C-alpha positions as CSV (number, residue, x, y, z in Angstrom):
1,M,-35.6,12.4,-66.9
2,S,-32.2,14.0,-67.1
3,C,-31.4,16.8,-64.3
4,P,-31.0,20.3,-65.9
5,H,-27.9,20.9,-63.4
6,A,-24.5,19.6,-63.8
7,Q,-23.9,16.3,-61.9
8,T,-21.5,16.1,-59.1
9,P,-19.3,12.9,-58.8
10,E,-20.2,10.5,-56.2
11,G,-18.5,11.4,-52.8
12,V,-17.7,14.9,-54.0
13,R,-19.5,17.8,-52.2
14,E,-21.3,20.2,-54.7
15,I,-19.9,23.7,-54.5
16,E,-22.9,26.1,-53.8
17,G,-23.6,28.4,-56.7
18,T,-23.5,31.4,-54.3
19,I,-19.8,30.7,-53.3
20,R,-17.5,33.5,-54.8
21,T,-14.9,32.2,-57.0
22,D,-13.6,35.4,-58.7
23,F,-11.2,37.6,-56.7
24,N,-9.8,39.7,-59.2
25,A,-11.6,42.8,-58.1
26,T,-12.3,42.1,-54.3
27,M,-10.6,41.1,-51.2
28,S,-10.0,37.4,-50.5
29,Y,-8.9,35.4,-47.5
30,G,-5.3,35.4,-48.6
31,S,-5.1,39.2,-49.1
32,Y,-6.9,40.2,-46.0
33,L,-4.5,38.1,-43.9
34,D,-1.4,39.1,-46.1
35,L,-0.6,35.3,-46.6
36,D,1.9,36.1,-49.3
37,A,3.9,37.9,-46.7
38,L,3.2,35.8,-43.9
39,L,3.9,32.4,-45.6
40,S,7.0,33.7,-47.1
41,A,8.6,34.8,-43.7
42,Q,10.2,31.5,-43.0
43,H,13.9,31.7,-43.8
44,P,15.8,28.6,-42.6
45,V,19.6,29.5,-42.4
46,S,21.1,26.0,-42.0
47,S,23.1,24.7,-45.1
48,P,22.1,22.5,-46.2
49,E,18.6,23.2,-45.1
50,H,17.7,20.9,-42.4
51,H,14.1,19.6,-42.4
52,D,13.3,20.5,-38.8
53,E,14.3,24.0,-38.9
54,L,11.0,25.0,-40.3
55,L,9.3,23.7,-37.4
56,F,11.6,25.6,-35.0
57,I,10.9,28.9,-37.0
58,I,7.1,28.4,-37.1
59,Q,6.9,27.6,-33.3
60,H,8.7,30.9,-32.4
61,Q,6.8,33.0,-35.1
62,T,3.4,31.8,-34.0
63,S,4.4,32.4,-30.4
64,E,5.4,36.1,-31.4
65,L,1.9,36.4,-33.0
66,W,0.1,35.3,-29.8
67,L,2.3,37.6,-27.7
68,K,1.4,40.6,-29.8
69,L,-2.2,39.8,-29.0
70,V,-1.4,39.3,-25.3
71,L,0.3,42.7,-25.3
72,H,-2.7,44.2,-27.2
73,E,-5.3,42.8,-24.8
74,L,-3.5,43.9,-21.6
75,I,-2.8,47.5,-22.9
76,E,-6.7,47.4,-23.4
77,C,-7.2,45.9,-19.9
78,R,-5.3,48.6,-18.5
79,R,-7.1,51.3,-20.1
80,L,-10.4,49.8,-19.2
81,M,-9.3,49.6,-15.6
82,D,-8.3,53.3,-15.7
83,N,-11.9,54.1,-16.9
84,N,-13.5,51.9,-14.2
85,E,-14.7,49.6,-16.7
86,I,-13.8,46.5,-14.8
87,G,-16.2,44.1,-16.4
88,K,-15.0,44.8,-19.7
89,A,-11.4,44.6,-18.4
90,L,-12.1,41.2,-17.2
91,K,-13.0,40.1,-20.9
92,C,-9.5,40.9,-22.1
93,L,-7.9,39.1,-19.0
94,A,-10.1,35.9,-20.0
95,R,-9.0,36.2,-23.7
96,V,-5.3,36.4,-22.4
97,K,-5.7,33.4,-20.2
98,H,-6.9,31.4,-23.2
99,I,-3.8,32.6,-25.2
100,Q,-1.5,31.4,-22.4
101,K,-2.8,28.0,-22.6
102,T,-2.3,27.8,-26.2
103,L,1.3,29.1,-25.8
104,T,1.7,26.4,-23.1
105,E,0.5,23.5,-25.3
106,Q,2.7,24.7,-28.3
107,W,5.8,23.5,-26.4
108,S,4.5,20.1,-27.0
109,V,5.1,20.6,-30.8
110,L,8.7,21.8,-30.3
111,A,9.0,18.9,-27.9
112,T,9.0,16.5,-30.9
113,L,12.5,17.9,-32.0
114,T,14.8,15.3,-30.6
115,P,18.4,16.4,-29.4
116,R,20.1,15.0,-32.5
117,E,17.7,17.0,-34.9
118,Y,18.2,20.2,-33.2
119,A,22.0,19.8,-32.8
120,Q,22.1,19.6,-36.6
121,F,21.1,23.2,-37.1
122,R,21.6,24.8,-33.8
123,G,24.9,26.1,-34.7
124,S,23.5,28.2,-37.5
125,L,21.3,30.3,-35.3
126,G,24.4,32.4,-34.1
127,S,23.6,34.3,-31.1
128,S,19.8,34.6,-31.8
129,S,17.8,33.5,-28.8
130,G,14.1,33.8,-27.4
131,F,15.8,36.0,-24.7
132,Q,15.8,38.7,-27.2
133,S,11.9,38.5,-27.8
134,F,11.0,42.2,-27.0
135,Q,7.4,41.4,-27.1
136,Y,7.9,38.8,-24.2
137,R,9.7,41.4,-22.3
138,A,6.9,43.9,-22.9
139,V,4.2,41.4,-21.6
140,E,6.7,40.9,-18.4
141,F,7.0,44.8,-18.1
142,I,3.2,45.4,-18.2
143,L,2.7,42.8,-15.5
144,G,5.2,44.3,-13.2
145,N,8.5,42.4,-14.0
146,K,10.3,45.5,-15.0
147,H,14.1,45.4,-15.5
148,R,15.7,48.8,-17.0
149,G,18.8,46.8,-17.8
150,M,16.9,44.5,-20.4
151,L,16.7,47.8,-22.8
152,K,20.3,47.2,-23.5
153,V,19.6,44.1,-25.3
154,F,17.6,46.1,-27.7
155,E,19.6,49.0,-28.5
156,S,20.3,47.7,-32.1
157,D,16.4,47.6,-32.6
158,P,15.0,51.1,-32.4
159,E,11.5,50.2,-32.6
160,A,11.8,47.3,-30.0
161,H,13.7,49.7,-27.7
162,K,11.1,52.5,-28.1
163,L,8.3,50.1,-27.2
164,L,10.1,48.8,-24.2
165,S,11.1,52.2,-23.2
166,T,7.4,53.1,-23.2
167,V,6.0,50.2,-21.5
168,L,8.7,50.6,-18.6
169,A,7.6,54.0,-17.9
170,E,3.9,53.4,-17.9
171,P,1.8,51.8,-15.1
172,T,1.4,47.9,-15.0
173,V,-2.0,46.3,-15.2
174,Y,-1.7,45.7,-11.4
175,D,-1.3,49.5,-10.9
176,A,-4.4,50.2,-12.8
177,F,-6.4,47.8,-10.7
178,L,-5.2,49.0,-7.5
179,H,-6.1,52.7,-8.5
180,A,-9.4,51.3,-9.4
181,L,-9.8,49.7,-6.0
182,A,-8.7,53.2,-4.5
183,R,-11.3,54.9,-6.3
184,S,-13.9,52.6,-5.0
185,G,-13.0,53.3,-1.4
186,Y,-10.5,50.7,-0.6
187,A,-7.5,51.7,1.6
188,I,-4.8,51.5,-0.7
189,P,-1.7,53.2,0.7
190,E,-0.6,56.4,-1.0
191,H,2.9,55.5,-1.3
192,I,1.7,52.4,-3.4
193,L,-0.4,54.6,-5.5
194,Q,2.4,57.0,-6.0
195,R,5.1,54.5,-6.7
196,D,7.8,54.8,-9.4
197,V,6.0,52.5,-11.9
198,S,9.3,52.2,-14.0
199,E,10.5,49.9,-11.1
200,A,9.8,46.3,-10.6
201,W,7.0,45.4,-8.4
202,V,8.0,44.3,-4.9
203,F,6.0,42.7,-2.2
204,Q,3.7,45.3,-0.4
205,E,2.5,43.8,3.1
206,A,0.1,46.6,3.4
207,L,-2.0,45.4,0.4
208,V,-2.6,42.0,2.1
209,P,-5.5,43.3,4.4
210,V,-7.0,44.9,1.5
211,F,-7.3,41.9,-0.4
212,K,-8.4,39.9,2.7
213,Q,-11.2,42.4,2.9
214,I,-12.1,41.8,-0.7
215,Y,-12.0,38.0,-0.4
216,E,-14.0,37.8,2.9
217,S,-16.5,40.3,2.8
218,D,-20.0,39.5,1.6
219,T,-20.5,43.0,0.0
220,T,-17.4,42.9,-2.3
221,Q,-18.3,43.9,-5.8
222,W,-18.2,40.8,-7.8
223,S,-16.0,42.3,-10.6
224,F,-13.2,43.0,-8.0
225,Y,-13.4,39.7,-6.7
226,Q,-13.2,38.2,-10.0
227,A,-10.5,40.5,-11.3
228,C,-8.3,39.1,-8.2
229,E,-8.9,35.7,-9.2
230,D,-8.2,36.3,-13.1
231,L,-4.8,37.9,-12.0
232,V,-4.0,34.8,-10.1
233,D,-4.9,32.5,-13.0
234,L,-2.8,34.7,-15.3
235,E,0.0,34.3,-13.0
236,D,-0.4,30.4,-12.8
237,N,-0.6,30.4,-16.4
238,F,2.6,32.2,-16.8
239,Q,4.4,29.9,-14.5
240,A,2.9,26.8,-16.3
241,W,4.4,28.4,-19.6
242,R,7.8,29.1,-17.9
243,F,8.1,25.5,-16.5
244,R,7.0,23.8,-19.8
245,H,9.6,25.9,-21.6
246,M,12.5,24.9,-19.1
247,S,11.3,21.3,-19.5
248,V,11.6,21.3,-23.3
249,V,14.9,23.1,-23.4
250,K,16.2,20.7,-20.8
251,R,15.1,17.6,-22.9
252,T,16.4,19.2,-26.2
253,I,19.7,20.5,-25.3
254,G,20.2,19.4,-21.7
255,F,22.3,21.8,-19.6
256,K,24.1,23.5,-22.6
257,P,24.2,27.3,-22.4
258,G,21.7,29.2,-24.4
259,T,22.5,30.6,-27.8
260,G,22.1,34.1,-26.5
261,G,24.6,33.7,-23.7
262,S,22.4,32.7,-20.8
263,S,23.1,29.6,-18.6
264,G,20.2,27.8,-20.2
265,V,18.1,25.7,-18.0
266,D,19.6,27.2,-14.7
267,F,18.4,30.7,-16.1
268,L,15.0,29.4,-16.7
269,K,14.6,27.6,-13.6
270,R,15.4,30.9,-11.7
271,A,12.6,32.7,-13.5
272,L,10.2,30.3,-11.9
273,D,10.7,32.2,-8.6
274,L,9.5,35.4,-10.4
275,T,5.9,36.7,-9.3
276,F,3.7,39.5,-10.5
277,F,1.2,39.7,-7.8
278,P,2.5,38.2,-4.6
279,E,0.1,39.9,-2.3
280,L,-2.7,37.7,-4.1
281,F,-1.0,34.7,-3.1
282,A,0.2,36.0,0.4
283,V,-3.5,36.7,1.3
284,R,-4.5,33.1,1.0
285,T,-2.7,32.2,4.2
286,E,-4.5,35.0,5.9
287,I,-8.2,34.1,4.6
288,G,-10.1,32.5,7.5
289,K,-7.9,33.7,10.4
């Protein structure tokens, strides 16, 4: 007896009849994601076009997309901490930590670019450099590594300059956390709560006893304890990203200067000394004393 339905060739999965195939009057996957714009945003500049330049472009474009989400989550984290919604803020930090791991792992893709391959199109990049990533700077700013002098790099890009100027003048995630602790009764010194938030964070010895209390007390609110650990994780991840970045640069261009004018590997190596939450590391020496 013949089957009333059309036969599917052996080894070919049948398309379910309920699956939509006509998108003339409705939104599709491609239109929702604006894939026409996204997939046409790669413009190699080498001539003749070098095969590996597409890898270089996509590596950096995807990093910028992830940085956009990191900044989005950190801004929301700060808002939630301002509203004493610490538990929800931790969800944002958890997401950021996963993004950081993805960003770090991405360096392994770029590491497949050999020195000879990169040298064949590096000269076409001119003075463009990851140093000029305004989203990366915004992430560093909102975490406490603020540097007013960096604004000069973005004077030719009004939107980027505006964003960085805004983040520079606003409290950091760490500031928001410290204010939340103060509202809960922890003895955060007033001069710290009233600090000039446009300045880079510097180590505050007076916070170490506060964090010692949080870590050692059996009555500590779990969300505060977890926030401390999440911030430590975030910094650990950031350092892992910086180290991986430096390693990939070293294996690809050695000790050549960066295209943006930096000293290259030496500049990236010095970045490993930067810290966002120094008191959360200093307190570990004091715990148990």
